[in-house]
SERO-4910 file (N, C-alpha, C, O; in steps of 0.05 Angstrom, whole numbers):
BEGIN
 pado doro    nc1    nc2    nc3   cac1   cac2   cac3    cc1    cc2    cc3    oc1    oc2    oc3
  Met    A    288  -1837    318    283  -1863    305    300  -1867    280    309  -1889    275
  Gly    A    306  -1845    266    323  -1847    242    351  -1857    248    363  -1872    233
  Ile    A    362  -1848    271    389  -1856    279    390  -1885    286    408  -1900    278
  Ala    A    370  -1894    302    369  -1922    310    366  -1940    286    378  -1961    285
  Arg    A    350  -1932    267    346  -1948    243    372  -1950    227    379  -1971    217
  Asn    A    386  -1928    224    412  -1928    210    433  -1946    224    448  -1960    210
  Leu    A    433  -1945    250    452  -1962    265    445  -1991    261    463  -2008    257
  Leu    A    420  -1998    263    412  -2026    258    418  -2035    230    426  -2058    225
  Lys    A    413  -2017    211    419  -2023    183    449  -2029    178    456  -2048    165
  Thr    A    465  -2012    190    495  -2015    187    504  -2041    200    520  -2055    189
  Ala    A    493  -2047    224    501  -2071    238    492  -2096    222    507  -2115    220
  Ala    A    469  -2095    210    459  -2118    194    477  -2122    170    482  -2144    162
  Lys    A    485  -2100    157    503  -2102    134    530  -2115    142    540  -2131    127
  Arg    A    541  -2106    165    566  -2117    174    564  -2147    179    581  -2163    171
  Val    A    543  -2155    192    539  -2184    199    536  -2200    173    548  -2221    170
  Ser    A    520  -2190    154    516  -2205    129    542  -2206    113    548  -2226    100
  Thr    A    558  -2184    114    584  -2184     99    603  -2205    111    616  -2220     96
  Arg    A    605  -2206    138    622  -2225    150    613  -2254    144    630  -2271    138
  Leu    A    587  -2259    146    577  -2285    140    583  -2293    111    592  -2316    106
  Met    A    578  -2275     93    584  -2281     64    613  -2286     59    621  -2303     43
  Asp    A    631  -2271     73    660  -2275     70    668  -2303     79    683  -2317     65
  Lys    A    657  -2312    102    665  -2338    112    653  -2360     95    667  -2379     87
  Val    A    627  -2359     89    614  -2379     73    625  -2379     44    630  -2400     33
  Gly    A    628  -2355     33    638  -2353      6    666  -2363      2    671  -2376    -18
  Ser    A    684  -2359     21    711  -2369     18    712  -2399     19    728  -2411      4
  Arg    A    695  -2411     35    693  -2441     35    682  -2451      9    692  -2471     -2
  Val    A    661  -2438     -1    649  -2448    -26    669  -2445    -49    672  -2464    -65
  Val    A    683  -2423    -50    703  -2419    -71    726  -2440    -68    735  -2451    -88
  Ala    A    735  -2444    -44    757  -2464    -39    749  -2492    -48    765  -2507    -57
  Met    A    723  -2498    -44    714  -2525    -51    709  -2528    -81    711  -2550    -91
  Thr    A    702  -2507    -95    694  -2510   -122    715  -2502   -143    714  -2512   -165
  Thr    A    734  -2485   -136    752  -2475   -157    774  -2495   -165    777  -2501   -189
  Asp    A    789  -2506   -146    811  -2523   -152    810  -2548   -135    812  -2546   -111
  Thr    A    806  -2571   -147    804  -2596   -132    829  -2613   -134    828  -2636   -125
  Ser    A    851  -2602   -145    875  -2619   -147    886  -2623   -119    882  -2607   -101
  Ser    A    900  -2645   -115    909  -2653    -89    930  -2634    -77    933  -2633    -52
  Asp    A    945  -2620    -93    966  -2602    -83    957  -2573    -80    973  -2556    -73
  Ala    A    932  -2567    -86    922  -2540    -84    917  -2532    -55    906  -2548    -40
  Pro    A    925  -2508    -48    920  -2499    -20    890  -2496    -16    876  -2488    -34
  Asp    A    882  -2502      8    854  -2500     15    851  -2480     38    867  -2480     56
  Ala    A    830  -2464     37    826  -2443     57    821  -2453     85    826  -2440    104
  Phe    A    809  -2478     87    802  -2487    113    812  -2515    119    802  -2529    137
  Tyr    A    832  -2525    104    842  -2551    108    872  -2549    115    887  -2537    100
  Glu    A    880  -2561    136    909  -2562    143    919  -2591    140    908  -2609    153
  Pro    A    939  -2595    123    948  -2623    119    960  -2635    144    970  -2621    162
  Lys    A    958  -2661    146    969  -2675    169    999  -2676    169   1012  -2678    190
  Arg    A   1011  -2674    146   1040  -2674    144   1048  -2658    119   1032  -2653    101
  Ser    A   1074  -2651    119   1084  -2636     96   1105  -2653     82   1128  -2656     92
  Leu    A   1098  -2665     60   1116  -2683     46   1142  -2669     37   1163  -2681     39
  Tyr    A   1140  -2645     28   1164  -2630     19   1183  -2626     42   1207  -2631     38
  Glu    A   1173  -2617     65   1191  -2613     88   1204  -2639     97   1227  -2639    105
  Glu    A   1189  -2661     96   1200  -2686    103   1222  -2695     84   1242  -2706     93
  Met    A   1218  -2690     58   1238  -2698     38   1264  -2681     42   1286  -2692     41
  Val    A   1261  -2655     47   1284  -2638     51   1299  -2647     76   1324  -2648     76
  Ala    A   1285  -2652     98   1298  -2661    123   1313  -2687    119   1335  -2691    129
  Lys    A   1301  -2706    104   1313  -2731     99   1339  -2728     82   1359  -2740     88
  Glu    A   1338  -2711     62   1362  -2706     45   1384  -2693     62   1407  -2701     59
  Lys    A   1377  -2674     79   1398  -2661     96   1410  -2682    115   1434  -2681    120
  Ala    A   1393  -2699    126   1404  -2720    144   1422  -2739    130   1443  -2747    140
  Glu    A   1415  -2746    105   1432  -2764     90   1458  -2751     82   1479  -2763     83
  Glu    A   1457  -2725     75   1481  -2710     69   1500  -2708     93   1524  -2711     90
  Ala    A   1488  -2703    116   1504  -2700    140   1517  -2727    147   1540  -2728    155
  Ala    A   1502  -2749    144   1513  -2776    150   1535  -2783    130   1555  -2795    138
  Ser    A   1531  -2777    105   1551  -2784     85   1576  -2767     87   1598  -2776     81
  Ser    A   1573  -2742     96   1597  -2725     99   1614  -2733    122   1638  -2728    123
  Gln    A   1602  -2746    142   1617  -2755    166   1632  -2781    159   1653  -2786    171
  Asp    A   1621  -2797    141   1633  -2823    135   1655  -2822    114   1672  -2840    113
  His    A   1656  -2800     98   1674  -2800     75   1693  -2776     77   1687  -2755     87
  Asp    A   1717  -2781     66   1736  -2760     63   1729  -2744     38   1726  -2756     17
  Pro    A   1726  -2717     39   1718  -2702     16   1738  -2703     -7   1731  -2698    -30
  Asp    A   1763  -2710     -2   1783  -2712    -23   1784  -2740    -35   1799  -2745    -54
  His    A   1768  -2758    -26   1768  -2786    -35   1753  -2788    -61   1731  -2777    -64
  Asp    A   1765  -2802    -80   1753  -2806   -107   1733  -2830   -106   1740  -2851    -96
  His    A   1709  -2826   -116   1689  -2847   -116   1684  -2859   -143   1662  -2867   -150
  Asp    A   1704  -2861   -160   1702  -2873   -186   1707  -2903   -186   1710  -2915   -207
  His    A   1709  -2914   -162   1714  -2943   -160   1695  -2956   -140   1682  -2942   -125
  Asp    A   1693  -2982   -142   1674  -2997   -124   1689  -3009   -101   1707  -3026   -105
  His    A   1682  -3002    -77   1691  -3015    -53   1674  -3005    -30   1661  -2984    -31
  Asp    A   1676  -3020     -8   1659  -3013     15   1675  -2994     33   1699  -2997     37
  His    A   1661  -2973     43   1674  -2953     61   1668  -2959     90   1658  -2942    104
  Lys    A   1675  -2983     99   1670  -2989    127   1695  -2991    143   1695  -2997    167
***
């Protein structure tokens, strides 16, 4: 009987520890930092603004490097068409 009781006690502790870990992490994530840019333990953003900005800048750089001669001086106003 002593062994069975110890096994049940250990199993109950493990279950309660797992439950507290899951519930506790959500509670802490919801209460500690509510700023919009703070990472959240259970929220995945629909989009990544930073990655979109970097991709847009790279695309603009690639487009501008194809249109212009790197030796060309841009200290004057005219259309490059």
